[in-house]
N, C-alpha and C positions, 0 to 999 in steps of 0.2 A: 793610477792612483787618481786623473782627471778625470777618468769614466767612475769613476765610484762619487768622487765631489756633483759628477754631473746629476746622477742616479740619483743621490741624496739630496741634495737643491730640489729635485723634479717629485722627491717624495713628499718634500718642507712644502712644498708650494701646493701639491695638490691636499696635504690636508691642513692647509691653511684655508685653501679654496672649501672643501668639505666642511669644513667648523664653524665657516662663516656660510653657508649655503645650510647646513643647519643652527644656526642661530637664526638666522633670515626666516626662517620655516618658522622657528618656534614662536617665533615676534610674532610672525602673519597669523599664526593658530589662536592671537592671543585678542585679535582684532572678529569682533561681530556683527556687520553690517545688516540690517532689519529694516520691515516698512511697516508701517501702522496703517491699517484705512479703517477709519471711526466713520458711522451714521451715528447722527443723534439729534431727539429730538426733545424739545423745553416747550412748554405749556407756558414759561413767565421768564422771557430771554433778560428782564432785566428788575427782578424782583419787587415789582410795585404790587401796591394792592387795589390800584384803578386802570383801567387799558393799559392790558396786558397783552404781551405780545408772543407769537407763538410761532416755530420753524424748525426747521431741519437746517442740519449742520452736517457737511462733510467734510471730513478732513482725513488730507494723503500725508501722512509723518514718515521721510525716510529716515534712519537714524543710525548711529554707531557704538557700541559699547567696544571697552577696551582693561582689562584685569591682568593683573602680573604680580596680585599682595600675597605677598610671604610676612612673617614674621616680625622681619628687619628693616622691611621695605615694599617700595612697589607703591602703584598708581588703580586705581577704581576711576573709570572716566565713561559717564554717559550723554550723548549729544542727540535730541531729535530737533529736527528742521520741518514745520506743517506747514502747507499749505489751506485754508480755514473755508470753505464755500459755505452761503448762507441761500437757501431755497427760493423764498420772500425777500428776504434783503439786503440783497446782492451789493449793498453799499456799506454791508459789514464786513467783506469780505477781509480779512487780514492775515501776515504772515506771522505766526507761532515760533519759539523757542524753549526747549526745554533742554538743558545743561545740568550736572552735577560733577565734583570731582572730586576722589579723597586720597589724599598721598601721603605718605610718610617714609621720613630718613630716619633709622639710628644705627649711630655710629658707637666703633669701638671707644671713642675717649667721652661715652656717656653724655654728649650732647644730641638732642631728637629733634627734630623738625616735621613737624603737620603741618596740614596746610587743606583746608576744607572750602569749596567753591559753590553754588547753586545761582545758576542765571533764568529767568524765566520771563518770557514776554506774552501775553495773553492778554483777556479782555472778556473773562471770567467773572463776573461780580462779587463771586468771594475765591476768597486768597487763601491757601494753605499754607499755615506755617511754614517758614522753611527750613530746611535739615531735619523735616519730618518725612515718614511714608505714609502710602495709602492707610496702612493697617493701622497708624495711630490716628487716624480722621479728627485731627483737630486744626481748627481756622480764625482767623484773626476774627476780630467783630468786628471792625468795619468792614462794611460791603457797598457798592455802586450802585445806583440804580440807570444807569445807562450801558450801554458796551463800548466801553471807549478801552482803546487800546493801554493796556501799563505794561513795563519790564521793571523787574528790580536784579540785582547781583548783588551778593555777600560771599563777601572773601574773608577767610577768616584763617589766618596762618600762626601756629604756637611756636616756640622753643622755649627749651626747657635743658637742665640741667640735671641728671641721675645720680644720688650720690647716696643710694641705697636700691634693696630690692622697691620698696616702695615709695622710696624719700624724691622727692619732687621740687625745685626752683626753676623759676619760669617765668613767662608772660604771652598771655591773649591775644591778638588786635583784632577786632571786626571793621569791617567798613560794608557798610550796609545803604546802596545808593537806590533812589525808589523815584522814578516817573512814568507821567500819568497826562492823557489825554484827556481827560472825564474835566467837565466845564466846574464841577464839584466839588474837586479832587485837588491836593495839592503835593508839587515836589518834594522832599526831603530827604537829606542824608545824615545817615550818625556814625563818625567816629567811635569807636570804644576800645580804651587800653585795659586788660587785668592781669596784674603782677599776680601770681601766685604762690606759695609755699605749701607743701607737704613735710610732716616730718612722723615716724613712728619712733618712739621710745623703745618698742619691742614689738614682739606681737600683737598682743593685745592693743595694746596705748598710742593712742597717733594725734595729730591734729592738723587743721588744716586753717591757714589764714591767704584773704586775698582782698584787693581794693581793685573798686571798677570806676575808671573817670570816661563819661560821655560827654561827647562834641551832639550834640546836635542842629542842624540847619533846616531850616521851613522856608517854603515859596511864599506863606498868608502867615501863620502862627511868629511866635517871639521866638528867636532862636533860645536852646536850651544848653545849661551845663547840669550833668548828674555827677553825684558820687556815691559809691557805696561799700561798708566796710563790710565784711561777713569771720568770724570766728566760729570754728566747728571742734569740740574734742566729741573721740570717737573712741569705745570701746568693746572689742570685738569678745562678746562672755563666750560663747564656742563656736568650735569648727564654721558653724554654718549662719552664725547670727552675729548682729552687732547694733549694739545701741548710741545714740549721738543726742547731743546737745547742743544747739548751734543762735548763736546771737547775729543779725543782720541790719543793719542801719544805712538809710539813702536818703539823698537828698536832692531834692528838683529845684535849679531856680533858672527863672527865666527871664530873657533882657527885657530891661526897663522901654516903655515904661508899663509892661505886664506885672501883676500881684501876687498871679497864678500857681508859684511857687510853696514847696511843701514839705516836708519831711516825714519817713516813715522809721518809726520802732517795731522791729519782731522777731520775739523769741519763739524758738521752737525747739521742741524734742521728740525724738521719731524711732524707729528700729529697723533694719532691714533682715529677713531672713531668707536663707535658699534651702528651700525643703527638702529637694532634688536636682542635682545638675539643669533639669530642665523647668524648675516650678519656683520661680521669684518672689519675692512678694518687698513690699516698703509701706511702711505708714507713718505719718507726723503729723503734730499737732503742736499748733502754739497760738500768740493772739496779737495781734499789729494794733498800733493807733499812727495815725495821723496828722499832721499838724501844720494846717496851711496858715499862706501869709497872712491871708483877712480869712474872717470869715470861721463859722466851726469845721470842727477837728472829725472825722473819723476813728470807729474800732471796734472791734471784734474779732472773732473765735477766725481761724487760720486752718485749714488742716489740706491735705493729700496723702494717697492711697495707690498705691499701683500693684497690678497682679500680672507676671506673664508665663505662659507655660507651653508646654508643646511636647507632643506625641505623636508614635511612628506616622499618625493621618491626620493629627489637629495640632492647629494652633491657637491662642486666643491670648485675647491684652483688653485689662481695665483700667481704668485709671479715673478718679476721683480727686477733684478738685476744690478749692476752696476759701475765701479770703477777698482779694483784691487780685485785679489787674490793671496791669498800663498800657493802655491802646496808644503807640508811640512808632512812630516812619511808617505807618499806612495812609490809607486813601482818604480815611475821616479823621485819623489823631484824633480821638474820642477820650485819651487819656486814662485817671485814676478813674478807677470805676470798680465799685463792688459786685464781686463775682462769685458764682458756680460752677461747676460743669464735669459730667461725667460722660465718658467715652468707652468704647467696646469696639471692639472687630474679634469677630471666627473664623477660620475657615479652615475648611474639611476637605481631605481627599476620599471622593467616592470610591472613583477604582482609580490603577497608575495614570491616567490620559485624563480624568473627571474631577474636577473641583467646585464647592459650592463656598461661598463665602457670606457674612453677612457683619454690617457696619451700624453704629449705633450712635447718637449723641441725643444730650440734652443739657442747656445753658440757660443760665439766668442773671441779667447782666441790668444791673443798678447805676444809671450815670450820675457824674457830679455835677457835669458842667450843664446838662441837663436834664430838664424834669420828665424825664421819661426811664421807663423799664422794660426789658425785654425777654421774653419768653423764646428762647431758639431749640427748636428740636428735629431732628433728622433722621432716618432708615434708609438705608440700603440693601438690595441683595446681589449677591455676584453669583457666574457661574462660568466654567471654562471647559474647555473640551479643545485635546492633540488630539487628532487623526493622524496627524504626521509628526515625528521628531522636530521640522523645522515648521510647522503651522499650527496658532492656537486659535481659535473662535472664543471670544468673551463674549456675555451680555452683562450690562449691571441697568438695574431699576432703582431711582430713588425718590424718595419725596422727601420734603425741606418745605420749614414752615418756621417764621416768625410771629409770635404773637403780643405784640406793642403797644402800652399804654400810648403813644403816638400813631394814628391813624395812618397816616402816609408812611411811616416804617414798618408797617405788617404787608407779608405776603406769604405765600405760597406757591411751591415748584414742583414737578414731577418731571423726570428725566428720563428717559429712556438712551441708551447707547449699546450700540452693537460696535464689536471690532474685531477685524482678521490681522496678525502679525506671522509674518513669515522672517526668518530667521535664520542666516548661516551659518 
């Protein structure tokens, strides 16, 4: 009897040890360290119209990725730490950071948790919109005219109660902190609270309601309190298509003595189409009118269209936007702006280990705070080659230009970047 107990205990401990080892091995297999080595050239470091500076930049960027995402829970994480060295302007050398996190946990009690985070430390005069990808090709309007280090951290948790296949009641929160060493820039912080409610009466008809409360703090400009209310009705008139009508009201109030506040009314109608499982489109149009606290207001048509598609070897995105944009919590905080933007991206797999791509954008911005109009356009070509499963070589060539009504805001820049990435 004693011998059997000893044998049973030994087998149990051995099994537990093997299970722990297997779990540990599986967990370790989800970590993927990597290192990027970049060589970059810019003929206009500060995006200026005169006194242009050119330089070569070398970046050594180790990083790590982790992913265990499934349908119910998991984490996608990516972090890279970079040491950036300038060839001619060594005083500009700095340390960069890039981190992204996407996590979720869906419980059996139908209470779901989600978390997104984005952190960047850079001194690139152009800043990509957070929570977007390279393929989206979308940048904020504000730019800086010096190579000053800035950092931005955005944390966005969500909690919701799911009381039907598509019915949700929950709240989003966003904390967006921006800090810059630029003399002309300003620090800011956004706290955004966004309760929402989605309810479907049946498979064809549903409504969504949401409210947004914004608290904005600025180092130079007056602080901001913002309100947003949106309601949408959606009708699925086929298995692959739907139509919707919505109305959005926004109000921006700045701390005294500022009188720069305003409110915006914007009704919209639109449609979404799923032509195939890999080809989707949406289009919407409406009208907006802005009522400022002082002075005359603005009004005009608003529209947006998006097309995404893919096949075995090609993926592409096309996005069109028009109406207005609020450039807030950025290096310049340009505020309410009449705005139009067209962006596109395409990537094609020439061979199993060779791919090429193209990015393009065209933007026009008419600022309300200054007598200035910008026409910004850019094009980028990319190519990558994977000679080994763990090694990728990439090249990127780009041109970006701003044709502004204010001479000091105009610029043209050419960039070339070569990257070698080794992944374990």
